[in-house]
C-alpha positions as CSV (number, residue, x, y, z in Angstrom):
1,X,0.0,0.0,0.0
2,X,1.4,3.3,-1.0
3,X,2.1,5.8,1.9
4,X,0.3,9.1,1.6
5,X,2.5,12.0,1.0
6,X,1.8,14.4,3.8
7,X,3.6,17.3,2.0
8,X,0.3,17.9,-0.2
9,X,-3.2,18.9,0.9
10,X,-6.3,17.2,-0.4
11,X,-6.2,19.2,-3.6
12,X,-2.7,17.8,-4.4
13,X,-1.2,21.2,-3.8
14,X,2.2,21.3,-2.3
15,X,2.1,22.8,1.2
16,X,4.7,25.4,2.5
17,X,6.9,24.2,5.3
18,X,5.0,26.4,7.8
19,X,1.8,24.4,7.0
20,X,3.2,21.0,7.5
21,X,2.2,18.9,10.5
22,X,4.7,19.8,13.4
23,X,5.9,17.4,16.0
24,X,5.1,18.6,19.5
25,X,8.2,20.2,21.2
26,X,9.6,18.3,24.0
27,X,8.9,19.7,27.3
28,X,12.2,20.9,29.0
29,X,12.8,19.8,32.6
30,X,13.1,23.0,34.5
31,X,15.6,21.4,36.9
32,X,18.1,21.2,34.0
33,X,18.1,24.9,33.4
34,X,21.0,27.2,34.4
35,X,18.7,29.3,36.5
36,X,17.6,26.3,38.6
37,X,21.2,25.2,39.1
38,X,22.2,28.6,40.2
39,X,19.4,28.6,42.9
40,X,20.4,25.1,44.0
41,X,24.0,26.2,44.4
42,X,23.0,29.2,46.4
43,X,20.9,27.1,48.6
44,X,23.7,24.7,49.3
45,X,26.0,27.5,50.3
46,X,23.4,29.2,52.6
47,X,22.5,25.9,54.3
48,X,26.1,24.9,54.6
49,X,27.3,28.2,56.2
50,X,24.3,28.2,58.5
51,X,24.9,24.6,59.5
52,X,28.5,25.3,60.6
53,X,27.9,28.6,62.3
54,X,27.6,27.2,65.8
55,X,30.7,25.0,65.7
56,X,33.9,26.4,67.3
57,X,37.5,25.2,67.1
58,X,37.0,23.1,64.0
59,X,39.5,20.8,62.4
60,X,38.8,19.3,59.0
61,X,40.2,15.9,58.1
62,X,40.7,14.6,54.6
63,X,41.9,11.2,53.3
64,X,40.9,8.1,51.4
65,X,37.4,6.6,51.6
66,X,38.8,3.2,51.0
67,X,40.8,2.4,54.1
68,X,39.3,-0.3,56.5
69,X,39.5,0.0,60.2
70,X,42.6,-2.3,60.4
71,X,44.6,0.1,58.1
72,X,47.4,2.0,60.0
73,X,46.1,5.4,58.6
74,X,42.7,4.7,59.8
75,X,44.0,4.0,63.3
76,X,46.1,7.2,63.3
77,X,43.2,9.3,62.1
78,X,41.0,7.8,64.8
79,X,43.5,8.5,67.5
80,X,44.3,12.0,66.4
81,X,40.5,12.9,66.3
82,X,40.1,11.4,69.7
83,X,42.9,13.6,71.1
84,X,41.5,16.7,69.5
85,X,38.0,15.8,70.6
86,X,39.1,15.5,74.2
87,X,40.8,18.9,73.9
88,X,37.6,20.5,72.8
89,X,38.0,20.6,69.0
90,X,35.0,19.9,66.7
91,X,36.0,17.3,64.1
92,X,34.6,17.9,60.5
93,X,34.9,15.3,57.7
94,X,33.4,14.5,54.3
95,X,31.1,12.1,56.3
96,X,32.0,9.0,54.4
97,X,33.9,5.8,55.1
98,X,37.7,5.2,55.4
99,X,39.6,8.2,56.9
100,X,36.4,10.2,57.4
101,X,34.9,7.4,59.4
102,X,38.0,7.2,61.5
103,X,38.0,10.8,62.4
104,X,34.3,10.9,63.1
105,X,34.7,7.8,65.2
106,X,37.5,9.3,67.3
107,X,35.5,12.4,67.9
108,X,32.4,10.3,68.9
109,X,34.4,8.3,71.2
110,X,35.8,11.5,72.8
111,X,32.2,12.6,73.3
112,X,32.6,15.7,71.2
113,X,31.1,17.1,68.0
114,X,31.4,14.7,65.1
115,X,30.3,16.4,62.0
116,X,29.9,15.0,58.4
117,X,29.6,17.0,55.2
118,X,28.5,14.3,52.9
119,X,28.2,13.9,49.1
120,X,26.6,11.1,47.2
121,X,28.9,9.0,44.9
122,X,28.0,6.0,42.8
123,X,30.0,3.5,44.8
124,X,32.2,4.7,47.6
125,X,30.2,7.3,49.6
126,X,27.8,6.6,52.4
127,X,27.4,8.5,55.6
128,X,29.2,6.8,58.4
129,X,27.5,5.9,61.6
130,X,29.8,8.0,63.8
131,X,28.5,11.3,62.3
132,X,26.3,12.9,64.8
133,X,25.5,16.1,62.9
134,X,25.5,16.0,59.1
135,X,24.5,17.7,56.0
136,X,24.4,16.4,52.3
137,X,25.6,18.1,49.1
138,X,25.0,17.7,45.5
139,X,27.9,19.7,44.2
140,X,31.5,18.9,45.0
141,X,32.6,22.5,44.8
142,X,30.1,23.8,47.3
143,X,31.0,21.0,49.7
144,X,34.7,21.8,49.3
145,X,34.0,25.5,50.3
146,X,32.1,24.5,53.4
147,X,34.8,22.0,54.4
148,X,37.4,24.8,54.3
149,X,35.1,27.3,56.1
150,X,36.5,28.6,59.4
151,X,38.7,25.5,60.2
152,X,41.5,26.1,62.7
153,X,43.7,23.4,61.0
154,X,43.5,21.0,57.9
155,X,44.7,17.5,58.4
156,X,45.5,15.3,55.3
157,X,46.0,11.6,55.4
158,X,46.9,9.5,52.4
159,X,44.1,9.5,49.7
160,X,43.2,9.4,46.1
161,X,42.5,12.2,43.6
162,X,39.9,13.8,45.8
163,X,42.3,14.1,48.7
164,X,45.1,15.6,46.5
165,X,42.6,17.9,44.9
166,X,41.5,19.3,48.3
167,X,45.2,19.4,49.4
168,X,46.2,21.6,46.4
169,X,43.2,23.8,46.7
170,X,43.8,24.6,50.3
171,X,47.5,25.4,49.9
172,X,46.7,27.5,46.9
173,X,44.2,29.6,48.9
174,X,46.8,30.1,51.6
175,X,49.5,30.8,49.1
176,X,47.3,33.6,47.4
177,X,46.2,34.8,50.8
178,X,42.6,34.1,50.2
179,X,42.9,32.2,53.6
180,X,44.5,34.5,56.3
181,X,46.1,34.2,58.6
182,X,48.1,31.2,57.6
183,X,46.5,28.0,58.9
184,X,48.2,24.8,59.8
185,X,48.1,22.3,57.0
186,X,49.4,18.9,58.3
187,X,50.1,15.9,56.1
188,X,50.1,12.7,58.2
189,X,52.2,9.8,56.8
190,X,55.7,10.6,55.4
191,X,55.8,7.4,53.3
192,X,52.8,8.7,51.3
193,X,53.6,12.4,51.4
194,X,57.4,12.6,51.0
195,X,57.5,11.6,47.3
196,X,54.9,14.2,46.3
197,X,56.5,17.0,48.3
198,X,60.0,16.1,47.1
199,X,58.7,16.4,43.6
200,X,57.4,19.8,44.5
201,X,60.8,20.9,45.9
202,X,62.9,19.3,43.1
203,X,60.8,20.2,40.1
204,X,58.0,22.6,40.7
205,X,60.3,24.9,42.8
206,X,63.9,23.7,41.9
207,X,63.6,23.0,38.1
208,X,60.8,25.2,36.9
209,X,60.6,27.9,39.5
210,X,56.9,27.8,39.5
211,X,56.6,28.5,43.2
212,X,58.6,30.3,45.8
213,X,60.7,28.5,48.4
214,X,58.5,30.1,51.0
215,X,55.5,28.4,49.7
216,X,56.8,25.0,50.8
217,X,56.4,26.3,54.4
218,X,52.6,26.2,54.1
219,X,52.5,22.6,55.0
220,X,54.1,20.3,57.5
221,X,54.6,16.6,57.3
222,X,54.4,14.4,60.4
223,X,54.2,10.7,61.1
224,X,52.3,10.4,64.3
225,X,49.0,11.7,65.8
226,X,50.9,13.1,68.7
227,X,52.9,15.4,66.5
228,X,49.8,16.6,64.6
229,X,48.0,17.2,67.9
230,X,50.8,19.3,69.2
231,X,50.8,21.6,66.2
232,X,47.0,22.0,66.1
233,X,46.7,22.6,69.9
234,X,49.3,25.4,69.6
235,X,47.5,27.0,66.6
236,X,45.6,30.2,66.8
237,X,41.9,30.4,67.0
238,X,40.4,31.3,63.5
239,X,37.5,33.3,62.6
240,X,35.4,32.4,59.5
241,X,37.0,33.8,56.2
242,X,33.8,35.3,54.8
């Protein structure tokens, strides 16, 4: 059977394009618009800043989400958070497993504030059971801002791309004086951090002169929870940077 040519009317007259039957336009999901995303971003910032406003003497922990509780770095993070918690510091993490869980666990066992700023990831991220006060984020960059907000010190345990991203972001903010005064940035675990920091000294500074020698003083490498605790305990109280 011959298919009817819909480009002609009943009088067999060729119709202009404007008269041809038109498919109904697809309805656009307003949640995918730029305007909606902007409002969602604003809401995450407002909620995040308001959430942290009541916490004092905060220390933010970073590190791998993949370390189980028998991992040496997990144990060190737990111990450091416990020492800090008993000294009156609020512990803030990304709220997930691994190092984040260890730090929240140490704070929980010290009976002090154990805070988690969570983000949903396909496989690794779940809120750990030691978070007593938490909030969730959709966007990585809004979460990173809130993680850095008003912390008195930043502690970095070994981790993957996310940990390294957060490390370089914070030291860049300190280097460019977007975070003032200078806040302790403590890298725990010489076996992990020494090769990275030696590369910075040998190549980034030494070979390419892409940073100043003074920039290498932004961070400190330690091996034990006790060393990190001593630095943090002696640090100056910090007020929010916005």
